[in-house]
matplotlib code that plots the C-alpha trace (Angstrom):
import matplotlib.pyplot as plt

x = [-46.0, -48.4, -48.9, -52.3, -51.4, -48.3, -50.2, -51.8, -48.7, -47.0, -50.5, -49.8, -45.9, -45.4, -42.9, -45.4, -48.5, -49.4, -49.4, -52.4, -53.2, -51.9, -48.7, -48.8, -49.7, -46.7, -43.8, -44.5, -43.5, -39.9, -39.9, -39.0, -39.9, -37.7, -38.5, -35.5, -35.0, -33.5, -29.9, -30.2, -27.6, -29.3, -26.4, -22.7, -20.5, -17.6, -19.7, -20.6, -24.2, -26.8, -30.3, -32.7, -35.0, -38.4, -39.0, -42.7, -42.6, -39.9, -36.8, -33.8, -30.6, -27.8, -24.2, -21.3, -17.4, -15.4, -11.9, -10.7, -12.6, -15.3, -18.8, -21.1, -24.8, -26.1, -30.0, -32.9, -35.1, -38.9, -41.6, -42.1, -38.5, -36.0, -32.3, -30.0, -31.3, -27.4, -25.9, -28.3, -28.4, -24.8, -23.3, -21.0, -20.4, -23.1, -21.9, -23.3, -23.7, -27.8, -28.9, -32.5, -33.2, -36.6, -38.0, -38.6, -40.0, -38.2, -39.0, -36.2, -35.7, -32.5, -30.7, -31.1, -35.1, -34.8, -33.2, -36.0, -38.6, -37.7, -37.4, -40.2, -42.8, -41.4, -44.2, -43.5, -40.0, -39.7, -42.3, -40.1, -37.0, -38.7, -39.6, -36.0, -34.7, -37.2, -35.9, -32.4, -32.7, -34.2, -31.6, -29.1, -31.0, -31.3, -27.6, -26.5, -28.7, -26.9, -23.3, -23.5, -25.0, -21.5, -19.2]
y = [-5.5, -6.3, -4.0, -3.4, -1.9, -0.3, 1.9, 3.9, 4.8, 5.7, 8.0, 10.1, 11.1, 14.2, 11.9, 10.0, 12.5, 12.7, 8.9, 7.0, 4.1, 1.8, 3.2, 2.5, -1.1, -0.8, 0.5, -1.8, -4.2, -3.2, -1.9, -3.5, -2.5, -2.7, -2.3, -1.1, -0.8, 2.6, 2.8, 0.1, 1.5, 2.6, 3.9, 4.7, 7.2, 6.9, 3.0, 2.3, 3.3, 1.6, 2.4, 4.8, 4.8, 6.5, 7.0, 5.6, 5.9, 6.8, 9.2, 8.9, 11.1, 12.0, 12.1, 13.5, 13.1, 16.4, 16.6, 15.5, 12.2, 13.6, 12.4, 15.5, 15.3, 17.6, 16.8, 14.9, 13.4, 12.2, 10.2, 11.0, 12.2, 10.4, 9.6, 8.0, 8.8, 11.1, 7.6, 5.2, 7.3, 8.2, 4.9, 6.9, 6.3, 7.7, 11.4, 10.6, 8.1, 7.4, 5.8, 5.0, 6.8, 5.4, 2.4, 2.8, 1.6, 2.2, 1.5, 0.7, 0.8, -0.4, 1.1, -2.7, -2.1, 1.3, 0.2, -2.5, -0.2, 2.5, -0.8, -2.8, 0.2, 3.3, 5.5, 4.7, 5.1, 8.3, 9.9, 8.4, 9.9, 13.1, 12.9, 12.3, 14.9, 17.7, 16.7, 16.9, 20.3, 21.8, 20.4, 21.7, 25.2, 24.9, 24.0, 26.9, 29.6, 28.5, 28.5, 32.2, 33.0, 31.7, 33.4]
z = [38.2, 36.0, 32.7, 33.7, 36.9, 34.9, 32.5, 34.8, 36.8, 33.5, 32.7, 35.8, 34.7, 32.7, 30.4, 29.0, 29.2, 25.7, 24.7, 23.2, 25.1, 22.4, 22.7, 26.1, 25.9, 23.3, 25.2, 28.5, 26.8, 26.6, 29.9, 33.6, 36.5, 40.0, 43.2, 45.5, 49.3, 50.9, 50.5, 47.4, 44.4, 41.0, 39.1, 40.0, 38.7, 35.6, 34.8, 31.6, 31.2, 29.3, 30.8, 31.9, 35.0, 35.5, 39.1, 39.8, 43.7, 46.3, 46.5, 45.1, 45.9, 43.1, 44.0, 41.9, 43.0, 43.3, 42.2, 45.6, 44.9, 47.5, 47.2, 47.4, 47.3, 44.3, 44.3, 45.3, 42.7, 43.0, 41.3, 37.7, 37.3, 34.7, 35.2, 33.3, 30.0, 28.8, 29.4, 27.5, 24.7, 24.1, 26.2, 27.9, 31.8, 34.2, 35.1, 38.7, 41.5, 42.1, 45.4, 46.8, 49.9, 50.6, 49.1, 45.4, 42.6, 39.2, 35.7, 33.4, 29.8, 28.4, 25.2, 23.5, 24.3, 23.2, 19.9, 19.8, 20.5, 17.2, 14.9, 15.7, 16.7, 15.0, 16.0, 20.0, 19.8, 17.9, 20.4, 23.4, 21.3, 20.9, 24.8, 26.0, 23.5, 25.1, 28.5, 27.7, 26.3, 29.2, 31.6, 29.4, 29.3, 33.2, 33.8, 31.3, 33.4, 36.1, 34.9, 33.7, 37.1, 38.2, 35.5]

ax = plt.figure().add_subplot(projection="3d")
ax.plot(x, y, z, "-o")
ax.set_aspect("equal")
plt.show()
């Protein structure tokens, strides 16, 4: 996918809703687009993580192993959603397995490219880090809310 095709798709996501045109143009140089078929493995729980993905189109499923090692579906992921951000930030293994349940298009950012963008384009890198931090904070609040309901 050419960067002129990618920018309008990024503009339609809430992840990048307040980026300016020049920030999109800078950002796309650090991203990789991957098209996958239904059934494709995106992340495997327990494997070392080094990238996050934004789903542009298609559908993903998230599975988590229980204490007995059985895989249980915990959610579906639709377009515009980010996955793998925790592992990209902390370098720890992926906390779940993610597969494509339909043909999908993903935009990936590696940990190395995040470092590069922060060094080479600090304004864009900082803005991206704030967006990811905000998302992580929201997810932690949601998880805490669910946890307290079960106690």
